[in-house]
LUMDOKOL-474087 format. One record per atom (N, C-alpha, C): x, y, z; residue in one letter. Coordinates in nm, 2 decimals, decimal comma. Each point is the difference from the previous one (the first is absolute). Last residue first. Example, Ala and Ser with C-alpha at 12.3 -4.5 7.8 and 13.67 -1.06 7.14 Angstrom:
2
((1,28; -0,22; 0,71); 'S')
((0,09; 0,11; 0,00); 'S')
((-0,08; 0,11; 0,08); 'S')
((0,03; -0,57; -0,01); 'A')
((-0,09; 0,12; 0,00); 'A')
((0,09; 0,12; 0,00); 'A')
***
This chain:
74
((-4,30; -6,91; 4,06); 'H')
((0,14; 0,01; 0,06); 'H')
((0,01; -0,08; 0,12); 'H')
((-0,40; 0,08; -0,28); 'L')
((0,08; -0,11; -0,05); 'L')
((0,14; 0,00; 0,07); 'L')
((-0,31; 0,35; 0,08); 'A')
((-0,06; -0,12; 0,05); 'A')
((0,08; -0,13; -0,04); 'A')
((0,25; 0,47; 0,04); 'S')
((-0,10; -0,06; -0,08); 'S')
((-0,05; -0,12; 0,06); 'S')
((0,18; 0,43; 0,27); 'A')
((0,05; -0,13; -0,05); 'A')
((-0,11; -0,06; -0,09); 'A')
((0,06; 0,53; 0,05); 'V')
((-0,06; -0,11; 0,06); 'V')
((0,06; -0,13; -0,06); 'V')
((0,07; 0,57; 0,04); 'V')
((0,06; -0,12; -0,06); 'V')
((-0,06; -0,11; 0,08); 'V')
((-0,24; 0,48; -0,09); 'A')
((0,07; -0,08; 0,10); 'A')
((0,05; -0,12; -0,07); 'A')
((-0,18; 0,55; -0,12); 'P')
((0,01; -0,14; -0,03); 'P')
((0,08; -0,08; 0,11); 'P')
((-0,32; 0,43; 0,07); 'V')
((0,14; -0,02; -0,03); 'V')
((0,02; -0,15; -0,02); 'V')
((-0,49; 0,12; -0,11); 'A')
((0,09; 0,02; 0,12); 'A')
((0,15; -0,01; -0,05); 'A')
((-0,40; 0,16; -0,34); 'Y')
((0,06; -0,12; 0,06); 'Y')
((0,09; 0,04; 0,12); 'Y')
((-0,26; 0,33; -0,23); 'E')
((-0,08; -0,12; -0,03); 'E')
((0,06; -0,13; 0,06); 'E')
((0,19; 0,43; 0,11); 'R')
((-0,13; 0,04; -0,05); 'R')
((-0,09; -0,11; -0,03); 'R')
((0,44; -0,07; 0,16); 'G')
((-0,05; 0,10; 0,09); 'G')
((-0,13; 0,06; -0,04); 'G')
((0,29; -0,21; -0,37); 'V')
((0,02; -0,03; 0,14); 'V')
((-0,05; 0,11; 0,09); 'V')
((0,02; -0,03; -0,50); 'V')
((-0,12; 0,04; 0,08); 'V')
((0,01; -0,05; 0,14); 'V')
((0,34; -0,08; -0,34); 'A')
((-0,04; 0,14; -0,02); 'A')
((-0,11; 0,04; 0,10); 'A')
((0,15; -0,46; -0,04); 'R')
((0,10; 0,09; 0,07); 'R')
((-0,04; 0,14; 0,00); 'R')
((-0,28; -0,30; -0,23); 'A')
((0,00; -0,02; 0,15); 'A')
((0,10; 0,09; 0,07); 'A')
((0,01; 0,00; -0,47); 'Y')
((-0,12; 0,07; 0,05); 'Y')
((0,00; -0,02; 0,15); 'Y')
((0,33; -0,23; -0,22); 'F')
((0,03; 0,14; 0,00); 'F')
((-0,12; 0,08; 0,05); 'F')
((-0,06; -0,46; -0,05); 'Y')
((0,10; 0,02; 0,10); 'Y')
((0,03; 0,15; 0,01); 'Y')
((-0,30; -0,15; -0,34); 'N')
((-0,06; -0,01; 0,14); 'N')
((0,10; 0,04; 0,11); 'N')
((0,17; -0,04; -0,44); 'T')
((-0,09; 0,12; 0,01); 'T')
((-0,07; 0,00; 0,14); 'T')
((0,25; -0,38; -0,10); 'R')
((0,09; 0,12; 0,01); 'R')
((-0,08; 0,13; 0,02); 'R')
((-0,23; -0,40; -0,09); 'A')
((0,05; 0,00; 0,13); 'A')
((0,09; 0,12; 0,03); 'A')
((-0,16; -0,07; -0,44); 'R')
((-0,11; 0,04; 0,09); 'R')
((0,05; 0,01; 0,14); 'R')
((0,30; -0,15; -0,32); 'D')
((-0,03; 0,14; -0,02); 'D')
((-0,11; 0,05; 0,09); 'D')
((0,29; -0,40; 0,18); 'S')
((-0,07; 0,02; -0,12); 'S')
((-0,03; 0,15; -0,02); 'S')
((0,43; -0,16; 0,29); 'L')
((-0,15; 0,02; 0,00); 'L')
((-0,06; 0,01; -0,14); 'L')
((0,47; -0,04; 0,11); 'V')
((-0,06; -0,13; -0,01); 'V')
((-0,15; 0,02; 0,01); 'V')
((0,30; 0,37; 0,04); 'D')
((0,02; -0,06; -0,13); 'D')
((-0,07; -0,13; -0,02); 'D')
((0,01; 0,26; 0,41); 'I')
((-0,10; 0,04; -0,09); 'I')
((0,02; -0,06; -0,14); 'I')
((0,13; -0,14; 0,50); 'D')
((0,07; 0,00; -0,13); 'D')
((-0,10; 0,03; -0,10); 'D')
((0,01; 0,13; 0,54); 'V')
((-0,07; -0,06; -0,11); 'V')
((0,08; 0,01; -0,13); 'V')
((0,10; 0,02; 0,57); 'E')
((0,04; 0,05; -0,14); 'E')
((-0,07; -0,08; -0,10); 'E')
((0,00; -0,06; 0,49); 'G')
((-0,11; 0,07; -0,06); 'G')
((0,03; 0,06; -0,14); 'G')
((0,28; -0,28; 0,31); 'K')
((0,01; 0,14; 0,03); 'K')
((-0,12; 0,08; -0,06); 'K')
((0,06; -0,47; -0,07); 'A')
((-0,03; 0,02; 0,14); 'A')
((0,01; 0,15; 0,04); 'A')
((-0,13; -0,09; -0,50); 'D')
((0,09; -0,07; 0,08); 'D')
((-0,02; 0,04; 0,15); 'D')
((-0,40; -0,03; -0,38); 'C')
((0,11; 0,08; 0,04); 'C')
((0,10; -0,08; 0,07); 'C')
((-0,51; 0,02; -0,29); 'P')
((0,11; -0,08; 0,04); 'P')
((0,12; 0,09; 0,03); 'P')
((-0,50; 0,18; 0,06); 'F')
((0,10; -0,02; -0,11); 'F')
((0,11; -0,08; 0,05); 'F')
((-0,56; 0,17; 0,11); 'A')
((0,13; -0,06; 0,04); 'A')
((0,09; -0,03; -0,12); 'A')
((-0,47; 0,30; 0,19); 'L')
((0,08; -0,04; -0,11); 'L')
((0,13; -0,06; 0,06); 'L')
((-0,53; 0,05; 0,21); 'G')
((0,12; 0,07; -0,02); 'G')
((0,07; -0,06; -0,12); 'G')
((-0,43; -0,08; 0,40); 'R')
((0,04; 0,01; -0,14); 'R')
((0,13; 0,08; -0,01); 'R')
((-0,24; -0,09; 0,42); 'G')
((0,03; -0,13; -0,06); 'G')
((0,04; 0,01; -0,15); 'G')
((-0,29; 0,40; 0,17); 'E')
((0,07; -0,09; 0,09); 'E')
((0,03; -0,14; -0,07); 'E')
((-0,06; 0,49; -0,20); 'H')
((-0,07; -0,13; -0,01); 'H')
((0,08; -0,10; 0,07); 'H')
((0,14; 0,46; -0,01); 'F')
((-0,15; 0,01; -0,01); 'F')
((-0,07; -0,13; 0,00); 'F')
((0,48; 0,08; -0,01); 'L')
((-0,04; 0,08; 0,11); 'L')
((-0,15; 0,00; 0,01); 'L')
((0,34; -0,38; -0,21); 'S')
((-0,09; 0,10; -0,03); 'S')
((-0,04; 0,07; 0,12); 'S')
((0,48; -0,24; -0,05); 'Q')
((-0,14; -0,02; 0,05); 'Q')
((-0,09; 0,11; -0,04); 'Q')
((0,47; -0,22; -0,20); 'F')
((-0,07; 0,13; 0,02); 'F')
((-0,14; -0,03; 0,04); 'F')
((0,48; -0,31; -0,01); 'F')
((-0,14; 0,01; 0,00); 'F')
((-0,05; 0,14; 0,03); 'F')
((0,43; -0,33; -0,18); 'L')
((-0,02; 0,14; 0,04); 'L')
((-0,15; 0,02; -0,01); 'L')
((0,26; -0,49; 0,07); 'A')
((-0,08; 0,09; -0,09); 'A')
((-0,01; 0,14; 0,07); 'A')
((0,31; -0,51; 0,00); 'F')
((-0,05; 0,12; 0,06); 'F')
((-0,08; 0,08; -0,10); 'F')
((0,27; -0,41; -0,07); 'G')
((-0,10; -0,03; 0,10); 'G')
((-0,05; 0,12; 0,07); 'G')
((0,32; -0,02; -0,38); 'N')
((0,06; -0,03; 0,13); 'N')
((-0,10; -0,01; 0,11); 'N')
((-0,24; 0,16; -0,38); 'R')
((0,15; 0,01; -0,02); 'R')
((0,06; -0,02; 0,14); 'R')
((-0,50; -0,17; -0,22); 'P')
((0,08; 0,08; 0,10); 'P')
((0,15; -0,01; -0,02); 'P')
((-0,39; -0,04; -0,39); 'A')
((0,08; -0,09; 0,09); 'A')
((0,09; 0,09; 0,10); 'A')
((-0,46; 0,21; -0,17); 'L')
((0,13; -0,03; -0,06); 'L')
((0,08; -0,10; 0,10); 'L')
((-0,48; 0,31; -0,05); 'S')
((0,04; -0,14; 0,02); 'S')
((0,12; -0,03; -0,08); 'S')
((-0,24; 0,43; 0,26); 'T')
((0,06; -0,03; -0,13); 'T')
((0,06; -0,14; 0,02); 'T')
((-0,41; 0,11; 0,32); 'A')
((0,14; 0,02; -0,02); 'A')
((0,04; -0,03; -0,15); 'A')
((-0,40; 0,07; 0,40); 'T')
((0,00; 0,00; -0,15); 'T')
((0,15; 0,03; -0,03); 'T')
((-0,15; -0,23; 0,47); 'A')
((0,04; 0,12; -0,07); 'A')
((-0,01; -0,02; -0,15); 'A')
((-0,11; -0,26; 0,42); 'T')
((-0,09; 0,01; -0,11); 'T')
((0,04; 0,12; -0,09); 'T')
((0,31; -0,14; 0,35); 'N')
((-0,09; -0,11; -0,02); 'N')
((-0,09; 0,01; -0,13); 'N')
((0,40; 0,24; 0,23); 'M')
((-0,03; 0,00; -0,14); 'M')
((-0,10; -0,11; -0,03); 'M')
***
């Protein structure tokens, strides 16, 4: 997640659910989650929530299957 374009939110329990772009290396979307990859959509901003639902909807077309990654702060 070095140069990833990510939704910037405080990590939840030190993990992020990362959707890697299929077309732009090093870019993607990241959302705070727990160790199981569960995102609490109630804590996301409206824009982040929209991006999260979009990323989920286009897995395999624009984004890779998401991965749970340890936050840099973890």
